[in-house]
PAVO-212864 format. One record per residue: x, y, z of N, C-alpha, C, O in turn. Coordinates in pm, whole numbers, plus 50000, padded with zeros to 5 digits. Example, Ala and Ser with C-alpha at 12.3 -4.5 7.8 and 13.67 -1.06 7.14 Angstrom:
2
513194943150780512304955050780513204967050780514244966850846;512854977550708513674989450714512905000350787513415011450804;
END
This chain:
404
382444966160482380874970260555380224973860463380674978660359;378814971660498377664972860372377484989360374377604998260459;377024988360196376685002160152375164998460061374864988060003;374355011560075373415016060032373255020659872372675031459882;373375019059783373405031559657371965038059640370915031759628;372135052959641370675058659609371285066859502372425071459499;370155068059399370305078059282368535079459242367765075759332;367985084159130366905087859123366305078759046366805077958934;365325070859068364845058358994364035064358884363575055258816;363695075758842363455083458728364475083258640364125086258526;365825080158657366725086558603367835074458550368945072458598;367075065658414368175055358343369395055558362370035062758439;369855044858268371235045258198371675043358285371255044258400;373255038458219374175034358305374745045358409375215056158374;374635040958539374965050958642376565051758632377225041358623;377245066058635378675064158705378745071958810378055081858834;380055064858905379855069559031378875073459149379005082859228;377915064659145377205062759214377185065959343377875057859404;376725073959414376815074959571376195066559687374985064359702;377175062259762376385056559804376625060260006377395067460070;375745052760034375455053060207376585041960279376835032160208;377075042460372378565036360405378675035260510379585027160526;378185039660636378445042160774378335022260869378525019160986;378015015060768377835002360851379294995660797379984998960701;379484984360903380494981060944380284964460908381224957060878;378944960360916378824945660851377484947160735376754957060727;377404937260669376444939360518374714942760639374154942360749;374694945860489372914951460515372274941160490372424933860391;371384939660597370624930760612369464933660543369074925360461;368504948760568367584948760500367074968260502367464974960597;366574972260435366254983560441364624993460412364094988660311;363975002160456363305002960399363045020860397363385027060498;362495027460293362025042760296360765046360415360055037560464;360685059760446359645059460487358505066360419358625076460348;357365059860446356505062960333355675078060322354825082260245;356375083760441356115097360414356915110360423356685122160450;358085101760385359165114660348359825106760229359175096560205;360755108260162361205101160057362785103060079363595096660012;363115111360170364725113560194364825105860320365945106960372;363995098360384364245091660500364425076260419363715070860335;365565072360478365625055060471366185054160608366675063460673;366005037460657366395031360795366955017860714366465011860618;368145015660789368945005360761368874993160853368274994560959;369274984660832369294969860920370764965060887370804964860764;371884961360931372714953660935373354942961029372734939661130;374674936660997375644927461094376194934261177376564928261279;376404945861169376974955361290376214961161392376504971661449;374894951661420374024957961531373274968461577372424968661666;373824979561485373234992661475372604995261429373175004161365;370834995061371370205001361286370575017461304370965022661409;370355024161172370895032861151369205042861037368225037760982;369645057361051368455063360986369365074060907370505077260942;368815078160817369885084460687368495092260643367305089360624;369405104760636368365119660604369165121060452370295125760448;368435116460328369315125760168368925139260145367775142760171;369835147760096369455160160083368505161460006367875151059986;368095172459945366455174259878367215171959702366565168159605;368565174959699368975176459545369765159959537370605157359452;369485153959600370205142359611371345140159707371275145259819;372625131259666373525125859731374895132359648374715132059527;375935136959680376775144959582378445137559569379415141959507;378325125859648379465118959725379055107759826377895106259866;379725103059850379575086559958379285095560122380005104960156;378565092360173377915093860320378555086260418377915075760426;379545086160501379905078560636379485077860721379675068360796;378695088160747378145090160896376565091560911376305102860870;375555086260945374285085060921373815096561019374555102561098;372345099060997371695111861071371255105261190370995113561277;371075093361227371435088861352371395073961353371345065861260;371435071561548372145056461533371145051461643370995057261750;370205035661589369585033361675370275017561800370355005861762;370585021661918371645016162010370765006362057369625008362014;370874995062141370044983362170370184974362173370204967562276;370414968462005370544953261968371744946261956372764950761904;371554930762022373314930262019373314918761967374234911762010;372734914461900373164910361723372584919761601372084930961598;372994906661468372774914661369371154922561320370574912161289;370564928861305369214932661242368684931261129368674940061042;368234920761120367684914660988366044919760922365624918660806;365424925061040364254936060973363834944160994363354945061107;363714955860898363504967860925362064969960891361594962960801;361304978660952360064986360868359454996660945359484994661066;358865007660904357975016760921356765015960955356215006060907;356125022361017354585023961058353845026360939354265036160878;352695019360875351825026360782351095041060792350645048660705;351155041760924350205052760949350575065461049350045076561039;351665061561154352385072761203353885071961162354635062161162;354175088161120355415089361136356175090161217355765093461328;357535087561200358545086861268358745070661356359855068061404;357775062361367357935051361395358485039661334358165035261223;359295034861410359975023861288360205009761430360205009361553;360355000761323360214987861405361354978861339361404978261216;362254971961419363744968261378363474951461494363174950161613;363744942061390363924929161464365294922761441366034923461343;365504914461591366964911361567367534900561592366984896461694;368774889361542369114876461610369144873761771369014862861827;369334884961822369174885961945367344883162024366834885362134;366914877961906365034874961965364474887562048363744885662146;364784898462013364104912562061363584919861913364084918161802;362584927061944361984932361830361704946461925361404945662044;361824957661862362074969161947361524984361833361734986661713;360834991461929360075003261788360625016361866360705016961988;361015027361770361435030361790361465046561783362075046261676;361345057161802360735073161736362235075261722363025075561816;362615077061551363575078461506363935091161523365105094661535;362795099961524363245116361523364025119761664364595130461682;363965108761764364655111561882365775103561939366385105662044;365985091161827366805082161782366545075261969367395074462057;365295071761973364805066262106364175052062102363205051362025;364465041962159363775030662191362545033062254362815032062373;361655034862245360345033462310359315021562357358435023262441;359595008462284359294994462331360294983362295361034984462197;360294974162364360904963062320360444950462370360464949662493;360034940962310359384925262329360694912662304361544913162216;360574903062396361654892762348360464880962322359544875462382;361314880862154360084872462056360674861962086359804853462066;361904854962135362094842162110362244837961968362464845461872;362104826461967362094817161792361164822261718360824815661620;360254840261757359134839761667359534850961603358744860361592;361184851761537361294862061502360774869561387360524860561307;360464880661332359634884261217360404881961112361554885761131;360214877261011360694878560869360374888160744360954891260640;359104891560812358864909160719357404910860823356824902160888;357114925060810355914924760889355104936860811355734943460729;354104938960829352684941860799351714948360884351814944361000;350694958060867350404964760957348554966460911348224969660796;347934964760977346424966661042345674977160948346254987960936;344724975860895344464993360811344285002760905344155013860854;344215002661047344085010361170345465012661198345865024261210;345965006561206347505006361245347475002761367348115011061433;347104995461425347114991861566347514982061599347864979861715;347574971961482347864961561512349304954161365349484959061253;349694947561399350514946161328350614927561273350114919061347;351224923761154350984908961121352654904861096353464913861071;352994892561103354204893461064354614874061044354354865661130;355004872360966355264855760954357174854961038358194861961036;356834845461086357764844561165359084827661116359274819061030;359604832561248360914822261233360694805061257361294795161215;359264807361366359034796961387357904789661316357324780361372;357564794061180356964788561095355394786361114354664776961084;355054803661199353574805461221353354819861170354174826261103;352144824161211351764835761161351154844261308350304840061386;351774855461315351534862461434351084873661419351544882461346;349794874461513349064892261514349444896961646349124891061748;350464912761645350644912461777350474929061802350894937361721;349924931961901349284947361975350794948662015351384941162093;351294959261949352514960662056352314973562207353014975062307;351224979662167351074987362268350544985462364350594992262466;349814973362340349394966062437349974954062510349684948262614;350704952962437352084941962491351114927962479351034920362576;350464925562367349804911662385349584904562232349234912062142;349754891962205349424887062067348104880362028347724868762040;347444892861970345914886961945345834877261885344664873561892;346774866561790346684855061786347814847761687348724854461637;347684833661664348764827561623348554815661586348234806461661;348754815061439348364803361378349584796761267350654802561250;349244784561199350284780861178350524784261017349564780960948;351524789760951351914791560866352684782460762352364770660769;353484784960683354264775960583354964769560656355194773060772;355474758460601356324750160680357344745560603357794734360629;357834752360509359134751760417359724760360485359434770660546;360964751960457362304755560494362734771960473363384778260557;362304776660361362654789660315362114803760384362624814960375;361194800560440360474814360507359314816560428359314813660308;358394820960480357364830260389357274843260434357834847460535;356264852160328356004867360384354474867460369353714860360303;354224880460472352554881060480352494894060467353354902360493;351214895660415350684913760390349204912360383348514903460334;348784927060467347714926160522347144939960406347554951460393;345964931760331345264939560235344184949360309343024947360344;344994959860317343974972460401342934978760357342674988260431;342054977560249341094980160164340134968260190339074971660242;340274954760164339444943460187339464937360345338684929660401;340534943160387340754935360502341044922860556340524917460654;342144917860466342304908660441343844901260463344574904960370;344364894760528345444889960553346204875160418345574864960389;347294878060375347574871060271348954865960291349834874360303;349204855460296350394845860318350894839560169350154836260076;352624838860177353094833960062354284826660066355304833460054;354454811360085355734806160107355734789860035355524787859915;355904782960099356284767760056355784756960140355574758760260;355604746860088355464736660175356244725460188357174727660110;356504711060256357584705260300358264698860150359294692160156;357594701560016357854692259920358064704759853357634705159737;358554713859894359034725659808358444733959692359054740059603;356524732359723355754736459616355584747259709355494745859831;355524762959618355564774159640353584776559661352804775159566;353204779859786351824781359779351184794159857351954802359908;349994795559865349564806659933348134807159981347274799959930;347904814760071346704813060152345944828460219346374839260260;344884823460206344344839560224343394837260370342774826760384;343324847760475342894849360581341784860660615341654871660563;341044854960715339964867460750340624867160936340754858661024;340854880560920341784885561041340734882061160341224874561244;339514885661181338524882361205338534866461323338374864561443;338874856161173339004843161238339544835561127339074831361022;341344835061218342434832361133342604817461183343764813461190;341774810361212341874794661291342114787361148342784777061148;341714790961056341814784860888341884793360770341034802260776;342564793760668342414802260600341164800260469340974788960422;340624808460436339574810760358339664809560217338584808060159;340574809760156341204799060027342964798060018343684807360053;343334788659979344584787559911344634777959807343794772959733;346054776759824345984773359663347824769059685348554770259784;348164763059522349714762459489349844766259372349044763159283;351164775759350351544784559261352384775059120352184772859001;353464771559234354824761159142355244753159269355004750559387;356174751059141357434744659257358664754259244358714759859135;359474756659315360674767259334361204765559433360744759359528;362134770359426363504773459553362904785859636362394786559748;363184796359524362994809159592361834812859686360824805959696;362084825159758360974827159825360214840859728360794850459676;358744837759729358014849459666357844857359721357454854759835;358014873759682357554885859732356594892959687356694898859579;355124893559790354054902059732354004916059750354344923559842;353284918159596352714932859619351984939159588351904941459467;351014945759685349424946059654349464962659676350054970259753;348424964159557348354974359457346554976359555345454971459529;346894983159638345324984759716344314995459645343344999659708;344554999259521343725012159445342995004359350341845007259317;343744992259294343424984459186342914966559202342294958459134;343804967059371343044956759393343814939559321343514927659321;344874948059271345634937059190347484934959274348294943359312;347524916159271348754913959372349564909359264349174903659162;350884912759301351904910659198352804901159296353004903259416;353254891359229354124877559320354944878859216354794878359093;356124881059311357764884059198358884871059337358964871259460;359364864159259360364852359319361724856759331362284863359244;362284853059445363794858159440364144842059327363604831059327;365324847959240365614835259154365034834459023365414828558922;364094841259043362624839958937363024849158811363864857558841;362614849358679362634856958614361034863958517360884870558414;360164858058615358674863558584357984872558703358704873258802;356834878958713356054884558794354254879958745353484885458666;354154872358798352624864958824351874879158865352544887658925;350824881058842349714888358904348264888558880347864886658765;347494890458972345804883359002345444894359063346134901659135;344074895759026343134903859056342374896659216341744886059208;342514902459324341634902159421340384906959477339964917959442;339794900459553337914905159586337974900659685339054896559729;336554899459774336324895259901335414880859886334814875859981;335434876159775334484867459719335104858059687336144859759625;334554842059728335834832159633335484827559484334364825059438;336314827059442337634819259458338634833459539339614828859597;338564842359545339374854459610340554859159509340604871459503;341414853359439342414854659372341944847959221341424836859206;342294858159111341854849058970343494858958907343914870258930;343914849258837345184851258806344414855158679343384850558630;345444867258635345494878058479346654875058382346434871958265;347924876058434348814872358324349854870058427349774867158546;351164872858322352794869358413353534881058294353184883758179;354464885358363355404892858311356884882558294357434876058383;357164883558186358784870258194359594879358099359344887558010;360774873358165362074878958157363114864758141362584856158211;364164860058087364604852158105366184859358248367174852158256;366174867158301367084868258384366404870958516365544879558532;366874862858611366714861458750366484874458835367264883758814;365614875858918365604888959033366604880859117366884868959132;367094894659173367874894059284366694897959414366544890759512;365904911159387365054913959464364444921359384364764923759267;363234926559460362144937059389361764945359441361614940859555;361474954659442361024970659515359564977659420359484979159299;358684980559511357264988259456357095002759465356475008259556;357795010259344357205020759393356315030659428355695033459325;355955036859511354655047059543353655049659461353935050959341;352535050859496351395049759321351235065059276350895068459163;351465071959358351525087659344352665094259244352745105559195;353455083259236354685086459179354775083759014355475090558940;353865071458965353665069758877353265079058737352645089658753;353605074858613353365084858496351935076558477351635064958449;351065090858512349295087658494349015092858316347955090758258;349915097958269350005101258125350045088558037349445087257930;350735080358090350815060457989350195053158076350645042058107;348595060358153348065051558201348995038358314348555027858359;350185043658327350945035258423350165034158553349835043658624;349865018958579349005016658754349705007558823349075000658904;351055005758807351874997358879353614998458816353774996458695;354655001158892356124999758863356574994258979356374999059091;357404980458944358084970659009359644977158963359974981658853;360464975959093362044977059023362394968159060362484964459177;362704962158952363914942958953365114945658979365594954658910;365954939859075367314943259114367844930259020367294919459044;368494930458952369344920258851371054917858899371384924258999;371864911358851372974908758904374144924758875375184928758928;373594927758805374324943258762373464953858716373944963358655;372164952858742370974966958692370114966858803369974957658884;369474979058802367864979158862367174985558745367494995958687;366004976158716365494976458610363964979558619363344970458675;363234989658581362074993458614360794984258534361064980758419;359814981358573359074969558486357724976758519357184975758629;357204984458408356434991758411354704984258392354614979658279;353774982858449352364980858414351634990658368351605001858420;350954987258261350364999658215348914990058143348864978858092;347815000758170346184995358066346805003757907347555013357890;346204996157829346374995257702345645008157634345015005657531;345655018157668345065026257607345865036657530347095037057539;345035046557440345995055457331345765066957445346715074757450;344925069157520344995086457566345735091657652345795085157756;346385101757648347515105557707346985114957826347785119957906;345895116457833345155124557966344555118358069344025107358054;344565124458180344115116558332343195104558300342405107958211;343035093858333341985082858355341655081958469342195076858567;340285089758448339905083358644339335072458674339315070358796;338965066158623338225051358620339445045958669339305042958788;340715043258620341505038858644342495037158762343075026858796;342565051658825343265060858931341745065159051341165075659079;341595051859090340995060259224342035065559320343205061959309;341535076159435342395081859526342925070859595342255061459638;344555072559608345525064759691346335068659835346295080059880;346815061559877347065062660021347745073759997348285075659887;347805085760131349125100360077350525093060154350905082960212;350935106160104352315105060171352565114860272353725116860307;351275123760341351095127060420350855114060535350425103160499;351225117360679350665110260764349615112860825349175124360816;348785101260919347615109560964347865112261145347095117861223;349235105961173349525111461292350925110961349351615102561290;351525117161440353015110461457353345101661533352515092961561;354465101361581355045087761671354865093261809355015084261891;354495108961882354095106761980352595103462034352445095062123;351635109361984350655102561984350195086961968349285081562032;351165080261853350875070861818351055058461918350435047861914;352405063662041352965057162175351925059162233351685052262333;351235066262201350325070262377348755066662358347875071262430;348545057262245347705048662212346555052762105345545046462073;346995064562064346275072161975346115065661807347195062261759;345045063961728345395054261614344785064161511344275073761569;344675064761364343865073261255343775067961181344655059261174;342905068061085342915061260942343665071160814343465082860779;344495061560772345345070860643344845075160584343755070960545;345465087760538344775095560481344775093860322345745086560300;344255096660216344085099160092343755110160003342875118460025;344745109659874345245118259811344455114959623344815104059578;343765120859555343995118759423345075116359338346255117759370;344655112659226345905110159104345715116459057346385114358957;344755132759027344565136458909345795146558951345815152059061;346875148458845347995154558833347425169558895347985176558980;346355171658836346125187958886345935189159014346175199759072;345495178559077344825182059201345845170859295345565170559415;346795163159258347885154759333349095168759427349635177159354;349245169059516349995179659535351345171959563352235176159638;351395158459482352875154859554354055160759462355135163959511;353745161959322355035168159256355375182359272356405187659232;354435187959331354155201159388355035202459500355975210359502;354615192059624355495193759737356775198659727357615198159637;356735207459925357795214159900358395202360004357825194560080;359605204059977360865192860048360525194960188360275206460225;360475183360288360375183260376361285181960468361515170260501;362115193260540363555190860635363165182360784362405185560875;363935171660764363685161760844365275164060953366375164860898;365155164561079365815167661169366035153361319365135150461398;366855149661319367075135561381368195142561495369305147961499;367025138361583368005141861731368915129661722368615118561679;370425135261787371195128261809371975124461933372535133461996;372045113961966372635113862113374235112462178375055103362169;374275122262231375695124062212376925111862286377025109662407;377815104862171378035092862228379495100262332380115110762317;379635087862447380825088562528382375085762450382825075762393;382775095062468384365095862350385095078462411385145074362527;385405074162330386245061362387387855064562408388685070562340;387915057762534388805062662624390475054262547390725042362562;391435064762463392615061762441393355056962563393345062562673;394135043362522394755043162627396725041462560397155037062453;397365046462663398475041762563399305030262534399075020962611;400235027862445400435016462427401525008162511402145014062600;401764995962486402304987462635403804992262630404344993362520;404464994862738405774995862726406644987562853406114982062949;407944988162828408254980062935409524980763029409914974963130;410244996062901411555001463004411385005163106410225006463144;412625008963208411985019163329411795029063321411095033463412;412245039163211412415047663203410945051363101410425062263124;410395043963010409115048362971407875041663070406695043963045;408185035363156407115033063259407035046063334406045053163322;408225050063426408565059963457408045076663385408255087763435;407505074263290407385085563213405925084363184405395094663142;405055072263200403835068163167403385068763300402465077063296;403505064663419403435070563539403015082563556401845085863576;404165091263545403845105063594402625110963489401715118163530;402725107263369401585109963291400015105863353399105113863376;400005093963368398815086563472398555098163572397445103463569;399465102363659398975106763751398705125063764398175131463854;399285129163642398285143363581397345140463567396435146763622;397175132963511395765130663453394935123463540393755123963507;395145117663631394255116263741394215129163822393145129663884;394905138463842394805153363930393545158363844392465159663902;393685161563688392875166763639391375164463621390575173163585;391065150563655389845141763637389155146463769388025151163778;389935144663857389665144264040389295162064032388675168164119;389555164763974389305182964000388165186363955387455194364016;387685178663802386845179963684385375177363760384315183563752;385845163163853384235159363915384195166964067383085167964119;385105170964121384645179764234383985192164179382755191764174;384615203664136384205211764014382455207463962381735217463973;381815196863918380895192763917379605188163963378405187563933;380785184364087379725182964234379515196564296378515196964368;380155207264289379895217864306378805224264239378095232764293;378685220664139377825227864076376615220764058375685227064006;376415208964088374815201964124374655207564265373505210864295;375655209164363374825210864466374525229964473373665234664547;374915233764432374595248964409373185248964319372265256864337;373205240264238371515244164139370625235564211369455233764179;371335228864336370185217864342369295228264522368175227164571;370425236364560369955248964692369195260164598368665268464673;368985262864475368525271064400367185268764389366415278264380;366645252964388365375249164361364725248164457363545244764449;
END
């Protein structure tokens, strides 16, 4: 089955006996941490059932073989998992069964479900107000979708390459960015105004390559990091809202190809080192941090390079969001004296778990007359008990209905 390793990202060195989350029976396809609770992670896998995990305050002390919650409803593998950017406990899953589902993970309850056909999401991002989602799909189009209104806002052609593509919504600039490949295997990017999606406002070619490029955008500094699977380099650009929009800064280069990449939350960076971004690069036998720092000798807080960042506190919970409410995302200071993250109390997370019907255990097949008679007597006794239990339950229901 599939497993997910869990360890503190700020404790480097060779790891011994890394604890695993390993309840899936199939290979894990995708996972996502809650933006509002570092101890909640959701996983999707080949075994049809997305899972929600709650990591203890002090981390794992051993393998965990049972998740906090199981989200039942998909009929094929789950390839995309994404938490909502504004509303806590809202999770989106996309499956090869051609459905996209929205869950309240606190109740492990399916709230919305849509048949998307061939337009299955390859990745998902949210609008600045959290009301609309954008995704690049397997039908080679970019889709904007309002899940609570059950309507597609727009659909435009994306990247025609065979490897798929990724889409991001730059929230503070309110621009949509896509990166993928054309039919000649040239990796390209395009930038859109979400109010006029017919044609991109800018587009360009990056290079020729086989790997999918993963975009990571820093909303505070307006710097975009592009890391390709199988690449050893990370390019980074400054983005603004005037043409030519993307301005190449430099690139970080190594000879070791990346199997995957992640972005550390801004409020967890080391401000004493003027660290403005940190990527976590997955290699074949290591997880390597890549820090981007402003070259200054100062060790105290530098306000000019650390504007307020998006908070780890949610603007609203799942209930109000599913009822139609929206809210702007909260912000917090990066000043260590004002930033409450380092001193924040551990947030207890309780997932309501539905009780599953126990699997009926049938006796093994027998053939001899003596064994058949014994098995028949056991079945008769079992039927009597079930009939009595059923009669007693009916009587209780009738008594309760009379009291009402």
